[in-house]
C-alpha positions in Angstrom: -0.3 -0.2 -0.1 1.3 3.4 -1.0 0.6 6.1 1.0 1.4 10.0 1.4 1.6 12.9 3.4 3.5 12.9 6.5 2.1 10.7 10.0 2.0 12.3 13.3 4.3 11.4 14.6 7.1 12.3 12.6 5.1 15.5 12.0 5.0 15.3 16.2 8.7 13.8 15.6 10.2 17.5 13.4 8.5 19.9 15.9 10.0 19.5 18.8 13.1 19.2 16.9 13.0 22.8 15.3 10.9 23.9 19.3 14.9 22.0 20.2 16.9 24.2 18.1 14.5 27.4 18.1 15.2 27.2 22.2 18.7 26.4 21.8 19.3 29.9 19.0 17.0 32.2 21.1 19.4 33.0 23.5 22.6 33.8 21.0 19.9 36.2 19.3 19.1 37.9 21.4 22.7 38.6 22.4 23.5 40.0 19.5 20.6 42.3 18.9 21.6 43.9 22.6 24.8 44.3 21.5 25.2 45.7 18.1 22.3 49.0 20.0 24.7 49.1 23.0 27.4 49.8 19.9 25.4 51.4 17.5 24.0 53.6 20.5 28.6 54.5 21.7 28.6 55.5 17.8 26.2 58.3 18.6 27.6 59.6 22.4 31.0 59.3 20.6 29.3 61.6 17.3 28.0 63.6 19.6 31.6 64.2 21.7 33.5 64.7 19.3 30.6 67.2 18.8 31.0 69.2 21.3 35.7 69.0 20.8 34.7 71.4 18.4 31.3 73.2 19.9 34.2 74.2 22.6 37.6 75.4 19.5 34.9 77.7 18.1 33.8 79.0 21.6 36.5 79.1 23.2 35.9 82.2 26.0 33.2 80.5 27.7 35.8 78.0 27.5 39.3 79.9 29.7 42.4 77.2 29.4 43.0 74.8 31.4 43.9 75.1 35.4 47.7 75.6 36.1 47.6 73.5 38.9 47.1 69.4 37.2 45.8 68.3 41.1 42.4 70.1 40.6 39.1 69.3 38.0 37.7 73.2 36.7 33.9 72.7 36.5 32.5 75.7 33.7 29.1 75.5 35.1 25.9 76.0 32.6 28.7 76.6 30.0 29.8 73.7 30.6 26.4 71.7 29.8 26.2 71.7 26.1 22.9 70.3 25.3 22.8 67.9 22.2 19.8 70.6 20.8 22.8 73.0 20.7 24.5 71.4 18.7 22.4 70.5 16.4 21.5 74.3 16.3 24.4 75.5 15.6 25.3 72.9 13.2 28.1 70.8 15.5 25.1 67.8 15.1 23.4 67.0 11.8 20.4 64.9 11.7 22.1 61.7 10.9 24.5 62.2 13.2 21.1 62.0 15.8 19.4 58.5 16.6 15.9 57.9 14.7 13.8 56.3 17.5 15.2 57.9 20.4 15.6 62.5 18.9 13.7 63.5 21.3 15.2 61.7 24.0 18.1 62.5 22.9 17.5 65.6 22.9 17.5 65.9 26.3 20.8 64.8 27.4 24.1 67.3 27.2 27.7 67.0 27.6 29.5 67.5 30.1 32.6 69.7 29.8 35.8 70.3 32.5 39.4 70.4 32.6 41.6 70.2 34.3 46.0 70.3 32.9 45.9 70.9 29.8 43.4 69.1 28.9 39.7 69.6 28.1 37.0 65.9 29.5 34.2 65.5 27.5 31.6 63.6 28.6 27.8 61.8 27.6 25.5 62.5 30.3 22.2 61.3 29.5 18.4 62.8 31.7 15.7 61.1 33.0 13.8 61.2 29.6 10.5 60.6 32.0 7.5 62.1 30.5 9.0 64.2 27.8 8.7 62.9 24.8 5.2 62.4 23.4 
């Protein structure tokens, strides 16, 4: 007798085998997605810090030379907090430098500028976004 098709046992065996393969592969895929998103976020932060460096170079009157003493750190107050919106408005950042999915969130962030002996330090500061974006 010539029967066409699969038996129920063969079909269930195939489904179970595919489920096991999916369970093994799923954590790896999730890990890759998380890692790639972190790398993307780091590249946006690097672009923002680079833009802030250019901004400081062009606006040296707001950022006086570093301190004479190597042991102290100078804070520039509000002048040292360069908002992302400022960098965008003044052309130091472009729309392509900002994560389109997090544009509103990134506009709330800023770059904190401090200096110590002979150099400026730049730190990307993320601001809590609760209730800010629509």
